[in-house]
C-alpha positions as CSV (number, residue, x, y, z in Angstrom):
1,M,131.6,54.9,59.7
2,P,134.4,54.6,61.4
3,E,135.0,53.2,64.9
4,W,136.3,56.5,66.7
5,L,133.2,58.2,65.7
6,V,131.0,55.8,66.8
7,L,132.5,55.5,69.8
8,G,132.5,59.5,70.0
9,L,128.9,59.4,69.4
10,W,128.3,56.9,72.1
11,L,130.6,58.8,74.4
12,S,128.6,61.8,74.1
13,A,125.2,60.9,73.9
14,A,125.9,59.0,77.4
15,V,127.4,62.0,78.6
16,G,124.2,64.1,77.9
17,V,122.1,61.6,79.4
18,L,124.2,61.8,82.7
19,I,124.3,65.6,82.7
20,G,120.4,65.6,81.9
21,A,120.2,63.5,84.6
22,I,122.2,65.7,87.1
23,F,120.0,68.4,86.6
24,A,116.6,66.5,87.2
25,V,117.9,65.2,90.4
26,G,119.7,68.5,91.2
27,A,116.1,70.0,90.4
28,R,114.2,67.7,92.6
29,L,116.7,67.9,95.7
30,Y,116.8,71.7,95.0
31,P,113.7,73.2,94.0
32,T,113.9,76.8,92.6
33,P,112.0,79.0,95.6
34,Q,108.7,81.0,94.2
35,S,109.3,84.6,94.5
36,R,107.2,86.3,96.1
37,T,106.6,89.0,93.1
38,T,105.0,85.7,91.6
39,Q,102.7,84.9,94.2
40,A,101.7,88.9,95.4
41,S,101.0,90.1,91.5
42,G,97.9,90.0,89.5
43,E,95.3,87.9,90.7
44,G,97.2,87.1,93.6
45,R,97.1,90.6,94.9
46,R,93.9,91.2,94.2
47,R,92.9,87.3,96.3
48,I,95.0,89.1,99.3
49,E,93.4,92.6,99.1
50,I,89.9,90.8,98.3
51,R,90.0,88.3,101.3
52,Q,91.5,91.4,103.6
53,Y,87.9,93.6,102.7
54,L,85.9,90.5,103.3
55,T,87.2,90.2,106.7
56,D,87.4,93.9,107.4
57,I,83.6,94.0,106.9
58,G,82.9,90.7,108.6
59,E,81.9,89.3,105.8
60,A,81.9,85.0,106.0
61,F,83.2,83.4,102.6
62,A,85.0,80.6,101.3
63,E,88.0,80.5,98.8
64,D,88.1,78.6,95.0
65,H,84.1,77.5,95.4
66,F,82.2,76.1,92.7
67,V,78.9,77.8,92.3
68,E,76.7,76.8,89.3
69,G,79.3,74.4,88.2
70,Q,81.4,77.4,88.0
71,H,84.5,78.0,89.5
72,V,84.8,81.2,91.6
73,A,87.6,82.7,93.9
74,F,84.9,83.6,96.5
75,Y,81.9,82.7,97.6
76,L,79.8,84.6,100.2
77,P,77.5,82.0,101.7
78,E,75.0,84.2,103.3
79,R,73.9,86.4,100.8
80,D,74.4,83.8,98.1
81,V,76.8,85.8,96.2
82,A,79.7,84.8,93.8
83,I,83.0,86.8,93.4
84,T,84.9,86.1,90.2
85,F,87.9,86.9,87.4
86,D,86.4,85.0,85.0
87,A,84.3,86.7,82.7
88,R,82.8,83.8,81.6
89,A,82.0,82.4,84.7
90,Y,80.6,85.8,85.7
91,F,78.3,85.4,82.9
92,R,76.9,81.9,83.6
93,I,76.5,82.8,87.0
94,E,74.6,85.7,86.1
95,Q,72.1,84.3,84.6
96,S,70.9,82.2,88.1
97,P,69.6,82.6,90.8
98,T,73.5,83.8,92.4
99,S,74.7,87.1,92.4
100,A,78.0,87.5,90.2
101,V,80.5,89.9,91.1
102,L,82.9,90.5,88.2
103,V,86.3,91.7,89.7
104,E,89.4,92.6,87.3
105,H,92.6,92.2,87.9
106,E,94.0,95.1,88.4
107,M,90.7,96.4,90.9
108,P,92.0,97.1,94.5
109,G,90.0,94.7,97.1
110,V,89.1,98.0,98.8
111,H,86.8,98.9,95.8
112,L,85.4,95.7,95.9
113,G,82.3,97.2,98.4
114,D,81.2,98.6,95.4
115,R,80.2,96.1,93.4
116,L,78.5,94.0,96.0
117,P,75.0,93.8,95.6
118,F,74.8,95.1,99.2
119,E,75.6,97.6,101.9
120,T,79.0,97.5,103.2
121,P,80.0,99.0,105.9
122,D,83.5,101.8,104.8
123,V,86.6,100.7,105.7
124,D,89.4,102.8,106.2
125,D,92.2,102.3,103.7
126,E,95.8,102.5,106.0
127,R,97.4,103.1,102.8
128,D,95.4,106.9,102.2
129,R,97.3,107.6,105.7
130,V,100.6,107.0,105.4
131,D,103.1,109.8,104.7
132,P,104.9,108.7,101.8
133,T,107.9,110.5,103.3
134,E,107.7,108.4,106.4
135,A,107.6,105.3,104.8
136,A,110.6,106.0,102.5
137,F,112.7,106.9,105.6
138,A,111.4,103.9,107.3
139,I,112.0,101.5,104.2
140,L,115.8,102.8,104.0
141,G,115.9,102.1,107.6
142,I,117.1,105.9,108.5
143,S,115.4,108.9,110.4
144,R,113.6,111.6,108.7
145,G,117.2,114.4,110.0
146,A,118.8,112.1,107.7
147,T,121.7,114.0,105.7
148,L,122.1,112.8,101.9
149,P,125.4,110.9,102.7
150,E,123.7,108.8,105.2
151,I,120.8,108.1,102.3
152,K,123.2,107.2,100.2
153,R,124.8,104.6,102.4
154,A,121.4,103.5,103.9
155,Y,120.5,103.3,99.7
156,R,123.5,101.6,98.8
157,R,122.9,99.4,101.6
158,K,119.5,98.5,101.4
159,V,119.8,98.2,97.4
160,K,122.5,95.5,97.9
161,E,120.1,93.5,100.0
162,V,117.2,93.4,97.2
163,H,118.9,93.4,94.1
164,P,117.0,90.7,92.1
165,D,120.6,89.9,90.2
166,H,121.4,88.8,93.8
167,G,118.4,87.2,95.0
168,G,116.4,89.7,95.8
169,D,112.8,90.4,94.4
170,R,111.8,93.0,91.7
171,E,109.1,94.7,93.5
172,D,111.3,95.5,96.8
173,F,113.9,96.7,95.0
174,Q,111.6,99.2,92.9
175,Q,110.4,99.9,96.2
176,V,113.9,101.0,97.6
177,R,115.0,103.2,94.9
178,E,111.5,104.8,95.1
179,A,112.0,105.3,98.5
180,Y,115.5,106.5,97.5
181,T,114.1,109.8,95.3
182,T,112.0,110.3,97.6
183,A,114.2,110.5,100.6
184,R,116.6,112.8,98.4
185,K,114.5,115.1,98.0
186,R,113.8,115.8,101.8
187,A,117.2,115.3,103.1
188,N,118.5,118.0,104.9
């Protein structure tokens, strides 16, 4: 091979290694923050809701516990009840003296009481009492008596803050869009 070709290959390999090292160092020094969408969706959201529900009914619990050799999301030690998202763990625990409760990822945490093997007190779900129109105007940061041009200005301002292309959260962006639609229908 010609000398210039060998030199070019060595230089390109060296530059590639250098660029890779720069990216590796950059990833360590400036890690990508976890988005709230990842943390608060699916199982994460259910965990938050179940934790809140168990706290509301005054039930003692342990999170990420091992029961009968199976990992469960929540364990109620006073009642010997295991709450899991894993069907395999559910069926294995079900054959033991411990009561097992299987929770689907889509099931709201407030409905856990229907599946528990003991009586639970009723818990008011505050989300049912929130007026969607009031919530829409609150999300946009304007009063309920706002005019259509005020609603549009508030929407444009708010959407700039939460747009996913500008570092915002996809769920927040969707919430602002829905609030705008609701507020626009109720405009004076």
